[in-house]
Biopython code that builds the backbone (N, CA, C, O; Angstrom):
import numpy as np
from Bio.PDB.StructureBuilder import StructureBuilder

atoms = [
    (1, "MET", "N", (-172.857, -152.308, -14.710)),
    (1, "MET", "CA", (-172.993, -153.601, -15.356)),
    (1, "MET", "C", (-172.883, -153.368, -16.758)),
    (1, "MET", "O", (-173.517, -152.551, -17.427)),
    (2, "ALA", "N", (-171.941, -154.239, -17.159)),
    (2, "ALA", "CA", (-171.802, -154.360, -18.719)),
    (2, "ALA", "C", (-173.112, -154.703, -19.600)),
    (2, "ALA", "O", (-173.982, -155.436, -19.130)),
    (3, "ARG", "N", (-173.207, -154.234, -20.692)),
    (3, "ARG", "CA", (-174.260, -154.455, -21.781)),
    (3, "ARG", "C", (-174.077, -155.844, -22.074)),
    (3, "ARG", "O", (-172.943, -156.318, -22.147)),
    (4, "TRP", "N", (-175.161, -156.569, -22.257)),
    (4, "TRP", "CA", (-174.981, -157.882, -22.831)),
    (4, "TRP", "C", (-174.643, -157.841, -24.293)),
    (4, "TRP", "O", (-175.428, -157.112, -24.899)),
    (5, "LYS", "N", (-173.732, -158.388, -25.046)),
    (5, "LYS", "CA", (-173.221, -158.543, -26.191)),
    (5, "LYS", "C", (-173.819, -159.871, -27.096)),
    (5, "LYS", "O", (-173.574, -161.022, -26.734)),
    (6, "LYS", "N", (-174.430, -159.646, -28.013)),
    (6, "LYS", "CA", (-174.712, -160.919, -28.811)),
    (6, "LYS", "C", (-173.542, -161.559, -29.462)),
    (6, "LYS", "O", (-172.728, -160.883, -30.090)),
    (7, "PRO", "N", (-173.430, -162.944, -29.319)),
    (7, "PRO", "CA", (-172.426, -163.550, -29.663)),
    (7, "PRO", "C", (-172.124, -163.943, -31.072)),
    (7, "PRO", "O", (-173.043, -164.324, -31.797)),
    (8, "THR", "N", (-171.095, -163.886, -31.436)),
    (8, "THR", "CA", (-170.699, -164.250, -32.961)),
    (8, "THR", "C", (-171.268, -165.902, -33.260)),
    (8, "THR", "O", (-171.464, -166.810, -32.452)),
    (9, "LYS", "N", (-171.413, -165.873, -34.560)),
    (9, "LYS", "CA", (-171.612, -167.400, -34.992)),
    (9, "LYS", "C", (-170.890, -168.485, -34.343)),
    (9, "LYS", "O", (-171.365, -169.486, -33.808)),
    (10, "ASP", "N", (-169.545, -168.102, -34.484)),
    (10, "ASP", "CA", (-168.570, -169.150, -33.881)),
    (10, "ASP", "C", (-168.706, -169.063, -32.296)),
    (10, "ASP", "O", (-168.375, -170.080, -31.687)),
    (11, "GLU", "N", (-169.079, -168.153, -31.675)),
    (11, "GLU", "CA", (-169.264, -168.301, -30.178)),
    (11, "GLU", "C", (-170.669, -168.961, -30.076)),
    (11, "GLU", "O", (-170.651, -169.760, -29.140)),
    (12, "ILE", "N", (-171.589, -168.932, -30.545)),
    (12, "ILE", "CA", (-172.842, -169.495, -30.714)),
    (12, "ILE", "C", (-172.568, -171.345, -30.684)),
    (12, "ILE", "O", (-172.985, -172.218, -29.922)),
    (13, "LEU", "N", (-171.791, -171.377, -31.742)),
    (13, "LEU", "CA", (-171.341, -173.106, -32.038)),
    (13, "LEU", "C", (-170.517, -173.396, -30.784)),
    (13, "LEU", "O", (-170.740, -174.463, -30.212)),
    (14, "GLU", "N", (-169.852, -172.803, -30.429)),
    (14, "GLU", "CA", (-168.929, -173.245, -29.114)),
    (14, "GLU", "C", (-169.552, -173.433, -27.888)),
    (14, "GLU", "O", (-169.331, -174.260, -27.004)),
    (15, "ASN", "N", (-170.492, -172.394, -27.986)),
    (15, "ASN", "CA", (-171.649, -172.561, -26.667)),
    (15, "ASN", "C", (-172.412, -173.849, -26.653)),
    (15, "ASN", "O", (-172.497, -174.653, -25.725)),
    (16, "ARG", "N", (-172.997, -173.909, -27.939)),
    (16, "ARG", "CA", (-173.519, -175.053, -28.049)),
    (16, "ARG", "C", (-172.944, -176.466, -27.912)),
    (16, "ARG", "O", (-173.573, -177.514, -27.771)),
    (17, "GLN", "N", (-171.629, -176.283, -27.979)),
    (17, "GLN", "CA", (-170.932, -177.813, -27.866)),
    (17, "GLN", "C", (-170.542, -177.825, -26.658)),
    (17, "GLN", "O", (-170.381, -178.938, -26.156)),
    (18, "THR", "N", (-170.297, -176.736, -25.904)),
    (18, "THR", "CA", (-169.978, -176.968, -24.275)),
    (18, "THR", "C", (-171.558, -177.234, -23.685)),
    (18, "THR", "O", (-171.715, -178.196, -22.934)),
    (19, "LEU", "N", (-172.537, -176.512, -23.977)),
    (19, "LEU", "CA", (-173.646, -176.955, -23.214)),
    (19, "LEU", "C", (-174.009, -178.441, -23.395)),
    (19, "LEU", "O", (-174.485, -179.092, -22.465)),
    (20, "ALA", "N", (-173.794, -178.914, -24.501)),
    (20, "ALA", "CA", (-174.179, -180.297, -25.254)),
    (20, "ALA", "C", (-173.051, -181.381, -24.228)),
    (20, "ALA", "O", (-173.465, -182.466, -23.821)),
    (21, "GLU", "N", (-172.013, -181.023, -24.000)),
    (21, "GLU", "CA", (-171.070, -181.762, -23.171)),
    (21, "GLU", "C", (-171.447, -181.688, -21.834)),
    (21, "GLU", "O", (-171.518, -182.730, -21.182)),
    (22, "ARG", "N", (-171.738, -180.444, -21.250)),
    (22, "ARG", "CA", (-172.166, -180.517, -19.875)),
    (22, "ARG", "C", (-173.685, -181.341, -19.770)),
    (22, "ARG", "O", (-174.043, -181.778, -18.676)),
    (23, "ALA", "N", (-174.406, -181.486, -20.798)),
    (23, "ALA", "CA", (-175.608, -182.197, -20.682)),
    (23, "ALA", "C", (-175.294, -183.688, -20.606)),
    (23, "ALA", "O", (-175.888, -184.511, -19.910)),
    (24, "ARG", "N", (-174.345, -183.893, -21.368)),
    (24, "ARG", "CA", (-174.090, -185.314, -21.499)),
    (24, "ARG", "C", (-173.443, -185.726, -20.222)),
    (24, "ARG", "O", (-173.757, -186.859, -19.858)),
    (25, "THR", "N", (-172.598, -185.066, -19.440)),
    (25, "THR", "CA", (-172.150, -185.264, -18.222)),
    (25, "THR", "C", (-172.747, -185.194, -17.089)),
    (25, "THR", "O", (-172.177, -185.434, -16.025)),
    (26, "GLY", "N", (-174.327, -184.754, -17.230)),
    (26, "GLY", "CA", (-175.041, -184.413, -16.179)),
    (26, "GLY", "C", (-175.000, -183.055, -15.334)),
    (26, "GLY", "O", (-175.622, -182.855, -14.291)),
    (27, "ASP", "N", (-174.040, -182.049, -16.069)),
    (27, "ASP", "CA", (-173.539, -180.837, -15.253)),
    (27, "ASP", "C", (-174.478, -179.658, -15.739)),
    (27, "ASP", "O", (-174.232, -178.481, -15.475)),
    (28, "LEU", "N", (-175.493, -180.045, -16.418)),
    (28, "LEU", "CA", (-176.570, -179.111, -16.980)),
    (28, "LEU", "C", (-177.713, -179.039, -16.132)),
    (28, "LEU", "O", (-178.444, -180.023, -16.242)),
    (29, "ARG", "N", (-178.152, -178.033, -15.186)),
    (29, "ARG", "CA", (-179.228, -178.313, -14.149)),
    (29, "ARG", "C", (-180.108, -176.888, -14.263)),
    (29, "ARG", "O", (-179.560, -175.794, -14.394)),
    (30, "LEU", "N", (-181.597, -177.082, -14.190)),
    (30, "LEU", "CA", (-182.354, -175.995, -13.923)),
    (30, "LEU", "C", (-182.053, -175.386, -12.886)),
    (30, "LEU", "O", (-181.334, -175.897, -12.027)),
    (31, "PRO", "N", (-182.605, -174.063, -12.780)),
    (31, "PRO", "CA", (-182.841, -173.187, -13.747)),
    (31, "PRO", "C", (-181.814, -172.651, -14.576)),
    (31, "PRO", "O", (-182.063, -172.233, -15.707)),
    (32, "ASN", "N", (-180.457, -172.638, -13.982)),
    (32, "ASN", "CA", (-179.384, -172.010, -14.977)),
    (32, "ASN", "C", (-179.309, -172.448, -16.442)),
    (32, "ASN", "O", (-178.899, -171.713, -17.340)),
    (33, "ALA", "N", (-179.780, -173.830, -16.628)),
    (33, "ALA", "CA", (-179.660, -174.299, -18.160)),
    (33, "ALA", "C", (-180.287, -173.521, -19.153)),
    (33, "ALA", "O", (-179.910, -173.318, -20.307)),
    (34, "VAL", "N", (-181.402, -173.063, -18.501)),
    (34, "VAL", "CA", (-182.437, -172.266, -19.443)),
    (34, "VAL", "C", (-181.987, -170.866, -19.795)),
    (34, "VAL", "O", (-182.434, -170.433, -20.857)),
    (35, "ALA", "N", (-181.230, -170.123, -19.138)),
    (35, "ALA", "CA", (-180.635, -168.966, -19.154)),
    (35, "ALA", "C", (-179.511, -169.249, -20.033)),
    (35, "ALA", "O", (-179.226, -168.489, -20.959)),
    (36, "GLU", "N", (-178.897, -170.256, -19.793)),
    (36, "GLU", "CA", (-177.648, -170.638, -20.569)),
    (36, "GLU", "C", (-177.814, -171.054, -22.042)),
    (36, "GLU", "O", (-176.963, -170.741, -22.875)),
    (37, "ILE", "N", (-178.891, -171.746, -22.353)),
    (37, "ILE", "CA", (-179.271, -172.117, -23.458)),
    (37, "ILE", "C", (-179.721, -170.922, -24.155)),
    (37, "ILE", "O", (-179.192, -170.705, -25.245)),
    (38, "ARG", "N", (-180.599, -170.108, -23.731)),
    (38, "ARG", "CA", (-181.047, -169.012, -24.371)),
    (38, "ARG", "C", (-179.752, -168.051, -24.769)),
    (38, "ARG", "O", (-179.652, -167.551, -25.889)),
    (39, "GLU", "N", (-178.828, -167.865, -23.774)),
    (39, "GLU", "CA", (-177.760, -166.874, -24.011)),
    (39, "GLU", "C", (-176.646, -167.410, -24.987)),
    (39, "GLU", "O", (-175.949, -166.821, -25.813)),
    (40, "GLY", "N", (-176.712, -168.592, -24.648)),
    (40, "GLY", "CA", (-175.624, -169.518, -25.846)),
    (40, "GLY", "C", (-176.261, -169.633, -27.170)),
    (40, "GLY", "O", (-175.616, -170.077, -28.120)),
    (41, "SER", "N", (-177.445, -169.274, -27.286)),
    (41, "SER", "CA", (-178.195, -169.191, -28.687)),
    (41, "SER", "C", (-178.011, -167.812, -29.254)),
    (41, "SER", "O", (-178.136, -167.611, -30.462)),
    (42, "GLY", "N", (-177.677, -166.731, -28.286)),
    (42, "GLY", "CA", (-177.494, -165.566, -28.831)),
    (42, "GLY", "C", (-178.803, -164.732, -28.877)),
    (42, "GLY", "O", (-178.930, -163.687, -29.516)),
    (43, "MET", "N", (-179.852, -165.382, -28.045)),
    (43, "MET", "CA", (-181.093, -164.587, -28.015)),
    (43, "MET", "C", (-181.501, -163.637, -26.736)),
    (43, "MET", "O", (-181.061, -163.762, -25.593)),
    (44, "THR", "N", (-182.254, -162.856, -27.106)),
    (44, "THR", "CA", (-182.618, -162.023, -25.909)),
    (44, "THR", "C", (-184.006, -162.858, -25.275)),
    (44, "THR", "O", (-184.643, -163.723, -25.876)),
    (45, "GLN", "N", (-184.239, -162.406, -24.077)),
    (45, "GLN", "CA", (-185.588, -163.236, -23.662)),
    (45, "GLN", "C", (-186.783, -162.947, -24.473)),
    (45, "GLN", "O", (-187.615, -163.845, -24.607)),
    (46, "GLU", "N", (-186.983, -161.706, -25.077)),
    (46, "GLU", "CA", (-188.176, -161.451, -25.771)),
    (46, "GLU", "C", (-187.823, -162.467, -27.095)),
    (46, "GLU", "O", (-188.652, -163.354, -27.293)),
    (47, "GLU", "N", (-186.869, -162.413, -27.844)),
    (47, "GLU", "CA", (-186.511, -163.418, -28.795)),
    (47, "GLU", "C", (-186.928, -164.911, -28.482)),
    (47, "GLU", "O", (-187.678, -165.502, -29.259)),
    (48, "PHE", "N", (-186.542, -165.390, -27.579)),
    (48, "PHE", "CA", (-186.565, -166.762, -27.044)),
    (48, "PHE", "C", (-188.068, -166.944, -26.582)),
    (48, "PHE", "O", (-188.620, -168.024, -26.793)),
    (49, "THR", "N", (-188.771, -165.865, -25.930)),
    (49, "THR", "CA", (-190.253, -166.158, -25.729)),
    (49, "THR", "C", (-190.907, -166.107, -27.057)),
    (49, "THR", "O", (-191.961, -166.729, -27.193)),
    (50, "ASN", "N", (-190.517, -165.583, -27.845)),
    (50, "ASN", "CA", (-191.267, -165.422, -29.432)),
    (50, "ASN", "C", (-191.168, -166.765, -30.246)),
    (50, "ASN", "O", (-192.086, -167.220, -30.928)),
    (51, "MET", "N", (-189.925, -167.340, -30.082)),
    (51, "MET", "CA", (-189.542, -168.434, -30.644)),
    (51, "MET", "C", (-190.320, -169.570, -30.203)),
    (51, "MET", "O", (-190.811, -170.365, -31.005)),
    (52, "LEU", "N", (-190.441, -169.665, -28.997)),
    (52, "LEU", "CA", (-191.070, -170.808, -28.156)),
    (52, "LEU", "C", (-192.597, -170.546, -27.680)),
    (52, "LEU", "O", (-193.174, -171.378, -26.979)),
    (53, "ALA", "N", (-193.209, -169.366, -28.092)),
    (53, "ALA", "CA", (-194.457, -168.997, -27.831)),
    (53, "ALA", "C", (-194.658, -169.145, -26.451)),
    (53, "ALA", "O", (-195.642, -169.792, -26.090)),
    (54, "LEU", "N", (-193.959, -168.698, -25.675)),
    (54, "LEU", "CA", (-194.119, -168.335, -24.165)),
    (54, "LEU", "C", (-194.067, -166.837, -23.838)),
    (54, "LEU", "O", (-193.743, -165.916, -24.587)),
    (55, "THR", "N", (-194.439, -166.798, -22.612)),
    (55, "THR", "CA", (-194.389, -165.220, -22.119)),
    (55, "THR", "C", (-193.049, -164.915, -21.579)),
    (55, "THR", "O", (-192.295, -165.826, -21.236)),
    (56, "ARG", "N", (-192.714, -163.636, -21.488)),
    (56, "ARG", "CA", (-191.387, -163.243, -21.081)),
    (56, "ARG", "C", (-191.566, -163.673, -19.547)),
    (56, "ARG", "O", (-190.736, -164.406, -19.009)),
    (57, "ARG", "N", (-192.446, -163.287, -19.017)),
    (57, "ARG", "CA", (-192.486, -163.457, -17.621)),
    (57, "ARG", "C", (-192.196, -164.734, -17.109)),
    (57, "ARG", "O", (-191.583, -164.914, -16.057)),
    (58, "HIS", "N", (-192.711, -165.789, -17.975)),
    (58, "HIS", "CA", (-192.656, -167.184, -17.734)),
    (58, "HIS", "C", (-191.148, -167.642, -17.851)),
    (58, "HIS", "O", (-190.574, -168.350, -17.023)),
    (59, "VAL", "N", (-190.646, -167.173, -18.907)),
    (59, "VAL", "CA", (-189.193, -167.335, -19.032)),
    (59, "VAL", "C", (-188.342, -166.840, -17.897)),
    (59, "VAL", "O", (-187.552, -167.578, -17.309)),
    (60, "ALA", "N", (-188.525, -165.544, -17.595)),
    (60, "ALA", "CA", (-187.847, -165.048, -16.606)),
    (60, "ALA", "C", (-188.014, -165.562, -15.101)),
    (60, "ALA", "O", (-187.123, -165.511, -14.254)),
    (61, "GLU", "N", (-189.279, -166.057, -14.912)),
    (61, "GLU", "CA", (-189.296, -167.142, -13.690)),
    (61, "GLU", "C", (-188.679, -168.335, -13.746)),
    (61, "GLU", "O", (-188.142, -168.753, -12.721)),
    (62, "ILE", "N", (-188.644, -169.020, -14.818)),
    (62, "ILE", "CA", (-188.080, -170.253, -15.032)),
    (62, "ILE", "C", (-186.467, -170.001, -14.669)),
    (62, "ILE", "O", (-185.886, -170.718, -13.855)),
    (63, "GLU", "N", (-185.839, -168.944, -15.340)),
    (63, "GLU", "CA", (-184.695, -168.690, -15.077)),
    (63, "GLU", "C", (-184.098, -168.336, -13.876)),
    (63, "GLU", "O", (-182.924, -168.536, -13.562)),
    (64, "ALA", "N", (-185.148, -167.686, -13.080)),
    (64, "ALA", "CA", (-184.793, -167.293, -11.926)),
    (64, "ALA", "C", (-185.211, -168.456, -10.743)),
    (64, "ALA", "O", (-185.292, -168.224, -9.537)),
    (65, "GLY", "N", (-185.439, -169.682, -11.368)),
    (65, "GLY", "CA", (-185.964, -170.564, -10.112)),
    (65, "GLY", "C", (-187.314, -170.415, -9.619)),
    (65, "GLY", "O", (-187.671, -171.220, -8.759)),
    (66, "ALA", "N", (-188.186, -169.471, -10.034)),
    (66, "ALA", "CA", (-189.208, -169.069, -9.535)),
    (66, "ALA", "C", (-190.464, -169.944, -9.931)),
    (66, "ALA", "O", (-191.534, -169.989, -9.323)),
    (67, "ALA", "N", (-190.139, -170.575, -10.989)),
    (67, "ALA", "CA", (-191.265, -171.252, -11.553)),
    (67, "ALA", "C", (-190.871, -172.852, -11.965)),
    (67, "ALA", "O", (-189.697, -173.110, -12.230)),
    (68, "ASN", "N", (-191.704, -173.706, -11.998)),
    (68, "ASN", "CA", (-191.532, -175.227, -12.382)),
    (68, "ASN", "C", (-192.171, -175.350, -13.671)),
    (68, "ASN", "O", (-193.381, -175.548, -13.779)),
    (69, "PRO", "N", (-191.509, -175.253, -14.497)),
    (69, "PRO", "CA", (-191.880, -175.443, -16.015)),
    (69, "PRO", "C", (-192.462, -177.035, -16.342)),
    (69, "PRO", "O", (-191.959, -178.118, -16.043)),
    (70, "MET", "N", (-193.650, -176.737, -17.034)),
    (70, "MET", "CA", (-194.402, -178.078, -17.597)),
    (70, "MET", "C", (-193.272, -178.720, -18.546)),
    (70, "MET", "O", (-192.407, -178.136, -19.198)),
    (71, "LEU", "N", (-193.567, -180.243, -18.418)),
    (71, "LEU", "CA", (-192.613, -180.943, -19.557)),
    (71, "LEU", "C", (-192.793, -180.548, -20.811)),
    (71, "LEU", "O", (-191.747, -180.517, -21.460)),
    (72, "GLU", "N", (-193.824, -180.212, -21.419)),
    (72, "GLU", "CA", (-193.881, -179.600, -22.831)),
    (72, "GLU", "C", (-192.989, -178.367, -22.988)),
    (72, "GLU", "O", (-192.333, -178.229, -24.020)),
    (73, "THR", "N", (-192.944, -177.472, -22.008)),
    (73, "THR", "CA", (-192.252, -176.090, -22.077)),
    (73, "THR", "C", (-190.647, -176.776, -22.151)),
    (73, "THR", "O", (-189.884, -176.498, -23.076)),
    (74, "LEU", "N", (-190.312, -177.616, -21.139)),
    (74, "LEU", "CA", (-188.932, -178.239, -21.095)),
    (74, "LEU", "C", (-188.678, -178.771, -22.483)),
    (74, "LEU", "O", (-187.574, -178.442, -22.918)),
    (75, "GLU", "N", (-189.437, -179.530, -23.316)),
    (75, "GLU", "CA", (-189.436, -180.321, -24.459)),
    (75, "GLU", "C", (-189.025, -179.172, -25.421)),
    (75, "GLU", "O", (-187.919, -179.235, -25.958)),
    (76, "LYS", "N", (-189.789, -178.212, -25.648)),
    (76, "LYS", "CA", (-189.937, -176.889, -26.374)),
    (76, "LYS", "C", (-188.381, -176.362, -26.190)),
    (76, "LYS", "O", (-187.744, -176.350, -27.244)),
    (77, "ILE", "N", (-187.763, -175.978, -25.156)),
    (77, "ILE", "CA", (-186.543, -175.285, -24.826)),
    (77, "ILE", "C", (-185.507, -176.411, -25.233)),
    (77, "ILE", "O", (-184.576, -176.019, -25.937)),
    (78, "GLY", "N", (-185.531, -177.683, -24.912)),
    (78, "GLY", "CA", (-184.339, -178.489, -25.267)),
    (78, "GLY", "C", (-184.321, -178.800, -26.545)),
    (78, "GLY", "O", (-183.299, -179.390, -26.896)),
    (79, "ARG", "N", (-185.531, -178.494, -27.796)),
    (79, "ARG", "CA", (-185.418, -178.798, -29.087)),
    (79, "ARG", "C", (-184.438, -177.829, -29.601)),
    (79, "ARG", "O", (-183.886, -178.093, -30.670)),
    (80, "LEU", "N", (-184.133, -176.677, -28.941)),
    (80, "LEU", "CA", (-183.192, -175.895, -29.621)),
    (80, "LEU", "C", (-182.016, -176.380, -29.804)),
    (80, "LEU", "O", (-181.349, -175.979, -30.757)),
    (81, "PHE", "N", (-181.505, -177.380, -28.891)),
    (81, "PHE", "CA", (-180.085, -178.006, -28.893)),
    (81, "PHE", "C", (-180.169, -179.416, -29.270)),
    (81, "PHE", "O", (-179.157, -180.101, -29.415)),
    (82, "LYS", "N", (-181.540, -179.935, -29.456)),
    (82, "LYS", "CA", (-181.766, -181.348, -30.127)),
    (82, "LYS", "C", (-181.361, -182.074, -28.520)),
    (82, "LYS", "O", (-180.603, -183.042, -28.470)),
    (83, "PHE", "N", (-181.896, -181.541, -27.416)),
    (83, "PHE", "CA", (-181.646, -182.105, -26.090)),
    (83, "PHE", "C", (-183.053, -182.777, -26.049)),
    (83, "PHE", "O", (-184.021, -182.290, -26.635)),
    (84, "SER", "N", (-183.101, -183.892, -25.342)),
    (84, "SER", "CA", (-184.448, -184.459, -24.850)),
    (84, "SER", "C", (-184.564, -184.395, -23.462)),
    (84, "SER", "O", (-183.544, -184.139, -22.822)),
    (85, "VAL", "N", (-185.672, -184.591, -22.850)),
    (85, "VAL", "CA", (-185.805, -184.232, -21.392)),
    (85, "VAL", "C", (-185.923, -185.603, -20.737)),
    (85, "VAL", "O", (-186.877, -186.304, -21.076)),
    (86, "TRP", "N", (-185.142, -186.016, -19.923)),
    (86, "TRP", "CA", (-184.969, -187.114, -19.096)),
    (86, "TRP", "C", (-184.927, -186.796, -17.614)),
    (86, "TRP", "O", (-184.463, -185.727, -17.218)),
    (87, "PHE", "N", (-185.513, -187.918, -16.615)),
    (87, "PHE", "CA", (-185.245, -187.757, -15.503)),
    (87, "PHE", "C", (-184.339, -188.706, -14.718)),
    (87, "PHE", "O", (-184.207, -189.884, -15.050)),
    (88, "VAL", "N", (-183.863, -188.287, -13.911)),
    (88, "VAL", "CA", (-183.026, -189.292, -13.145)),
    (88, "VAL", "C", (-183.592, -189.486, -11.547)),
    (88, "VAL", "O", (-183.973, -188.597, -10.785)),
    (89, "ARG", "N", (-183.527, -190.760, -11.334)),
    (89, "ARG", "CA", (-184.120, -191.074, -9.632)),
    (89, "ARG", "C", (-183.013, -190.799, -8.943)),
    (89, "ARG", "O", (-183.010, -190.897, -7.716)),
]
sb = StructureBuilder()
sb.init_structure("model")
sb.init_model(0)
sb.init_chain("A")
sb.init_seg("    ")
for serial, (resi, resn, name, xyz) in enumerate(atoms, 1):
    if name == "N":
        sb.init_residue(resn, " ", resi, " ")
    sb.init_atom(name, np.array(xyz, "f"), 0.0, 1.0, " ", f" {name:<3s}", serial, name[0])
structure = sb.get_structure()
């Protein structure tokens, strides 16, 4: 398995634009979105958890689909991309 490589500033900008477009079209879904936001920002799980004041285990469980994050947690994660959390019926 290839080692993860931190993206360049240009790649981070491109990742953010891609994720924002996917969010606008409704194609960004949990749990994959959390990992994509983190990786797209060029952060390891440890960096991500420190920034958001979450535990690494909690982030890993969210990314694996094994945890149901609270609204407050989703809002913290969304703020990285200036995303707001809303629900569709």
